[in-house]
N, C-alpha and C positions, 0 to 999 in steps of 0.2 A: 505492500500500499503507499505509494506517495507520501513524503512530509513536508514539512517546511518548519525549516529553525528559526528560530530570533533570540539573539543579544543583545541587551539592551546595551546602548556604551556610553556611560555617563560620569563625566570626569570628577572622581573623586576628592576630598575636598583639601589635601596637599597637592595633588596635581592640576595643571594647568589646565589641562588637552585629555582626552581620553585615552585609553589606552587601545590604542588598535595592535599591540599584539594577540587580542582576541580573534582579531580574523586571520590572521598568519604568524606562524610563530618565530618563522624564519621564509626568506624567498622576497618578493616585491610585490608589493595591493595589487598592483596590475593586475597578476595571475592569476587571484581570488579573485575581483571586482570587473562587471561590467558593465557599470555607471554608478552615476553617485547621482543622488536626489536634491534638490536644497527643496524645501517649500517655503520660507520666508527670508530675510535679510534681519529681523534679530539676531544678537552675538551668539543667542543661545542655542541659537540652530544653525548659521552659519562662520562662526567664529574660530573654528579651527580649521577651516578649510585652508589654508594657504598651506599652515602646518601640514595637515594631511596629507598636501600634494606634493609640496616644493620641499618639505626637511622628513615624512615619514618612505615619500616618494609612493605619487598615485597619475599615470600618466593617459587615463582613459576618459572619456566625454563624463561634464558634468551640466546636467540641466536642472535650468530654473526657470522663471517669466521671466519677459523682457523689464519689466520695472526694477526687477528682485535681481536682476544683474548690473543693471545700471545703476541702484542704491548700495549695495553691496560691499564695492569695492572704497565710500563712502565711509560706511559705517566699522569697517575692518582696516581701512590708515588711522581713521581717530580711536579706535579701540588699542589701535601700535605707535602711537603715539603718547599715548595715555600711561601704557605697561613700562617702552622702553626709553621714552623721553623721558618723560617727568618720575615714575620711580624707578630708572636707571635697572630693568632685569633684563638679564641675557639668557641666550637659547630661543630667542624668538623670530618671528619671520619679518622678514624686510620689508621695506616699501616697493624693490622690485620685486619679490617674491610673490606680491599682491598681485601686481601685472602681469605675472607666469602665467598665477595661476587660474587669472580674468581668464587666459588668451583660448583657455580649455572649455570653456562654460557653453556650452548650446541652449540657446534659448529658445523655449517653447511659447506656443501661443493655445488659451483655454480649448479646451474638447481635441485640441491637434491628438494626432495617436502617430506618436514616433518610435521607428523601428530601431529598436537599438540595436540592437544582431538578430540572422536566421529565426533566434526563437522568442526573444524579449520584446514586447509593448513596451509604453509608457503612456498615460494622456492625465492631461491639468485639471483639474476641476476649480472654482470660483468657492475660496477659503471664505470674505471677508477679513478678518482679526487684520490685518494694517492694507499698504497698495502693495501692490501683485502676489499679495498669501495664495499660495496652490494647495488642492490636497490632492495626491498623487493613484492613479489608479497601476499595479505594476503586474502586466499578465505573460506569463509564459504558458502557449498551446491553451489547454481549457482549465488552468486553478489560475488565480489570482488572489493577490493581494491589495488592498487600498491603505495608505497613510495618511492620513488629516494633517500634520504638523500640527501648528496652532488655526484656530476658525473659529467662528463666530455667527448662530445660529438665528440674530438678531441684527435688522438690518440699523443702521445708525446714520447722522445729520451726513456724511462724505462716503461712506461705503455697503454696498449691498448686503445682503444673510448668504451664507455660505450654502453650498445647493449641488446635491451630484445627485445620477440618477438611481433607479431600482439595478443596480448593478451587480448583486449576489456575488459579494468577493469571498471566500475560502478563509481570508481571512482580513478584519478591520480591524488595523493600528488604532487608536485615536487617543488624542494630550488628553488630560485628565485633570488638569489646577484645581475646576469649578466640581469635584469631584458630589457634593452635597451640600454646595450652595445649587437658591432657587433665589431668582432676583426679583427684588418686584419692578415695579412696572418703569419703563425706564423717564416715560412723561412725567412721573412723579419725581424722579430721583432729578432728572434736570432744573425743576423746577426748584424742588429743597435746594438744592447745589446754588443757583442765584438768588434764591433770596440769603441764603448763609453769608455769601460774597455779597451781594449789596447791605445786610445788614451792620458787616464786619467795615464796608469802607464806607459806608455815614455817618459812623459812632469814629471814623478818622484811625481804625484800626487797618495795616498793611496782612493779606492774602499772602501766605506762601501756597503753590500747588507743583508737586514735584511728580515730573513727566520725563518719560522718554524721548525724545528728541522727534521720533517718528511715531504717528498712530493715533492717541487718545490726546498726544497736544495738538495735531490737526482738529479732533476732532469738537475737544474742548476751546481751542479758537475761535472754532466758527460758532458755539453756543453761545460764547462771552461778546465778540464781536456783536451778535446780531440784537440782542438783550442791550450792551451799551448807544446799539445807533435809536435801538426802539425807547430808551427811559432817557437818553439823554443827555449819560452819564458825563461827567467828565473825568472822575478820576485814572491819570494812568495807569494802563496795565505794557505788562515788558513781557518779552522773550528770550530768555541769556547764553539759550543756545548761537552758536556758530554757523548749526546745523540746519537752521530755521532757511535763511534763503534757499540755500541750494535743496532742505525736501522741501519743499514748495515749488519750487521751479516743475522736481518731477513727477507736481501731483496734477501740476496744471500741462506737462509733456504727458501722463497718461488721465486722463481723464475720462477716458474709455471706462477706465477699472475702478473711477466713483461710482458712484450712486445716481439714480433714473435724475431723480430733482437737480443734482450739480451738474448732471451733464445738460438739461436743459437750459437752466438760466446762463449756460457757459460762458453764448455769445455776449451779452448785455450786460454779466458781474461775473467776473474770474472772483467766490467765495476762500478761493486762497489769496488774494490780493489784500490783507488785512489795513483798515483805514485807521483803525484804536490802538491796534497792536506792535510797539514799537521794539527795536532793538535795546536791549536793557546792558549797561554797563556796570563795573564794580560799584562807585562812585555811588550809585542812586540807592542803595541799599541803607547808606545813612544819611538819608534824606527824609527832611519833615514831612508828615502828610498820610494819604491814605495812599495805596499804591497795591494794583494785583500784578505776581508776578509767578510765571512760569521758570524755571528750571530746571537744568538737567542732573542725574540722574534720578529715575522714578524713586530709588527708592532708600532715599537718603545717608546711603554708603559713603558718598566719595561729593566731590567735584565741587560746583555751584550750587545746588540744591540744601548742598550741608555748610558752607561756609555759611548762608542767607541764612538758613535754620539756625545756626549759633548767635549771631545777632542779636535773633529776634522770638528767640523763645524766650527771654525774659520777662517780655509785655505782653500783661491778660487782655488789653483790645487787639491782638493779633491775630491768627488762626492760619492754622494748618491742615490741609484738605489733602488726602491723600487717596487719590482715586482708584487706584491697582494694587496687584497682588503681593506683599513684599515677602520675600525670606525671611524664617531665622536667622537673627544673629546682627540685622539692620538697625539702622536708627528706626528707620521706620516702621520695624515688626514691635519695638520696644514701646515705640508711644502709645501704640492703635493697640499692643497689650497689657495696658495702663502703667506705664513706668513714669514717672514724672520727675527722678532725679537721673539723670545720667553720667557715664563718667567718659570721658573725654580720652584722645592723647594727653600725657605729660600728666595722667591723675588728676586730669580738672576734674572735678564737679558741676553738671550746666542743671541749671533747674528751669523745669522746662516749664510755664506759665501759662502760653499762649493755648487755646482752645483747640486742639485735634480735633480732625473730624475725616471718619470714613466714608467715602460716596465711591460704590464700583461702578466704575466706569470701561471698566476693563473688559477687549474683545475679545475675551474666552465663550466658550460656549458654559452654561452651567447645566447642571447635571439633566434640567428638561430640556436643552438644549444638544447635549450628546445622548439621552436616550431617541429623540427625534433624528437625529441621523441614523442611527443602526436602524429607526425603522423603516429610513429613507433607504437607507441602502441594501437590508436587509442578509446582513452578512452570514456564513454557515460559524465561524469563530470571533471573539473577541480580544483583545490584548490593549491593555492600559499601559500607558506611561505617560512622563510629563504630571504628575501629581503624589503629594503625600501619600503614602501607604496605610493607613488607618483609613483617609479619605473612600481610598481605590478600594479597599477591604469592603464599606459597604456599596461603594456603587456595585463591582462586579456582584456582591450576592441578589440586587435589584434589575443586575440583567440578564442573570443569569433564570430567579424567575417570573419576569414579565416577558423573555422574547427565548425562553429555554434553549441556550445554544449554552456552549461553554464557555468562559472570561478567564483571563492569564492576568497574571499582575508581576512579570517576576524583575527577580532584583538585580541591582545593576553586573553586569557579570554575566547572570545565570542563562544555559538556553532551552528554551521553551523550545519541546516540538508538537506540531500542528498534523494530524495525520490528517490526507484530505483523501473525495473518490471523484478520481476525476473520469469524465467522460466523453466516449469519442463522439463524436457529432457525423451523419452520413448520410449525404445529399443523394438523390435520390430522383429519379426522371419522373414525373407526374404523369407522363405518355404514361408510362409501363405501369405505377400505379392502379392509372384508369382499365387498362387492357386488364391485368389481373385481378380487378376487381367485378369485371364482366363472365370473367370465366366459373366464377364460384359459388356458392351461393350469398344470397343479402348477408353485410357484414352483419357482426356484432360487437357490437364496443364493449360489453362482457368476457368474451372467449375472441381475442385477437387474431389476425391468421397471418401468418409466419411466410415470408417469399424465398424462393433462391435467387443467390445475388452474389457479384463480383465487388469489391470494397478497395478500392483507389487507394493507398496509404498514401499521407499528405504528400511526403519527400520526392513523388513522382519516381520514385526507386521499387516498391516493389506491388508484388499485388495478392493478395490472399482471398484465398474462397472457403465457401462452408456450402457445407452440402446439408436439402432438406429433408430429414428425414421424419417419418411419422414420430407424435409424442416429444417434436424434440424442443428445444430451446435456445435461444442466443445468447451466447457467454463474454465477456471483455475479462482479459486477463493481462494481468501488469505488465505485458510487453506490449497490452493493446492491439494486440493478434484478435479474429472474430473468430470462435468455434460455434459448432455444432455439437447441440448433445441425442440421442438416441438411447431408446432403456432395448438392452439384449446388444447392440453394437459390437461384432466381433474383435476382438486384439489384433497383437500384427500378424501373427502368425496365418489368418486369413488371408490378408489383405497382402501374403508374400504369396499366397497359390492365385490372386486374382493375377497378383503381378506379376508372372514365372514368367514373361517374354520379355523383361527386361533385368537390368543389369541392377540389383537391390543390395545396400550396404545396410550394414544393422550402426548405427552409432553410441555409445557408453551408453546413455542416457534412455537408451529403450526406443529413439524414435528410429524411421527409415531414411535413407536420401533412395530417389530415383531418378540417374543421374545428378541435374542442381537440383531436383523437387523434393523439399524437407515433407515428410507426412509423418504427422503425431500422436498416440492413438491412449489415452489417459484417463484414469479411471476421475468421476465428479468427486467431487470436495465432499460433499456432505451426503449423497447417494451415488455409493459405492457397485450399488447396479447398475448404474449409467455412465459408458462410457463417449467423452469427445475425444472427434475425429478434429486435425486441424491438416492443411495440407495449404501450404504456402512455393511460391516463385518468382523470380522477379518477370522483370518487362519482357526479356530479350526473350524468355522459356512461355510466352505467354500459350503459344499454340500445344506446345509440349503439355502444359500443366491443364491444361483445357481438355484435354485428351485422356489424360490419369483419370481426370474428374469423372468424366463419359462411365468409362475403364467401371470405377470404384462404384459406382454408381448401381450399373446392368449388375454387380459383384455383388451387391448388396443380399441380406435373405429376404426373401419372399413375401410383399404385400410394405415394402418400403419405396413410395413412390418415383 
């Protein structure tokens, strides 16, 4: 029975990049991998790519969408600058490595089927989440896997909802960031967000909104821009990152990836050209009076958002709004857990008096969204990644109860084996079906009629003939051959008597060859009284194969058609 093996490769705490030796203990990665797929530009999904291709050694194709290909190198270079130039880390990829890596990238369109090699094909589906994010279906023969990356099943102000067709994959690998969360109405959340920002600004306070440069940043900028215009507010709004201009350039360039409303109004007004939101300068943090600042990164673990937080934390007039997920150990996670005294560098204690609010504008699917995607795709198995173990366990039980499919949640480096049941599609002439139907009794749906035919294998190299016998059924063998069963079918010695005029050779496995034709007769695994007969030949031996098949039919016991 064919199997699919999955091993999650997530970096452990002490290591910056995943341990790719799980793929190969020795030898080059290119020998073990047909291709690499990048779902979107967030660093937890592409941050190790130049290391993987230029330092570990992978020379094969890398697939991603056009927006991801455009934005990825910008974020990778920003990541490199912070890590190497500012923190002084060694053994890290260089700017040239990023350029060399991106030369290996093949950009794909949505719903485009890409033939990677003779067996492997991939197809991208819209994932929402961020600009250019895609889910990928990977297919080999009739077996398939869908990898979601990060996705959002709810449309928002600048992106549409994730969508996939009823592709029924053997395995769905899905993120599970919000495995136990069901978010409230988006409209209510937006209203509460605007109300809290407005109230803080009105009382002269400052609002800090930690975000990542692309994604939720643009969503919340559009929300505040529209509100400021409607309310005619004058308090300044700033965006702290140098990436903003580049980010907004790409949102304009790939406008077709945004939602319908933004595409429709694009000619009259580009929603990414903000009137009320200006570039931030560090000196502005000390300015008196109200202001709203979007600052990166989004978890308050470093950078400008943390610097501004330290300056504003001691004033109860101010507010910090955390709009997304925070990893354990970050300042963002600590203040959301209720900590109001934080130990900073140099053992300094920072007392947090400012108001702390959490409003999930995260672009990940919640528990309801994950269930919705499973319902949409109808997979035979589900595997959870990109989440916390306890929450994944809860979702795993829910999936198994509701959909009656196996659900897996392997730990980092643990291999999960999933057994599949491949089917072999066979095309048949409509004219032949009609002629066959006309010769026999009226068709009965409860008692299917079986036909005699020849199966042309997909590689156009070999043919397999099957004999239509009394009380038989067709079987799929692991080698994808088609066989026929018949009660009382005689074994090899009887076949040898029928073929006495031919040169017959006996093989060690009990089968025989007649010149280049292979004939096998075996007992059925479940019914030992039933024999299975298989006759195979190559394209060049069509004539000999057909004549032997006819001879065998004539020589079969009386009563066989």
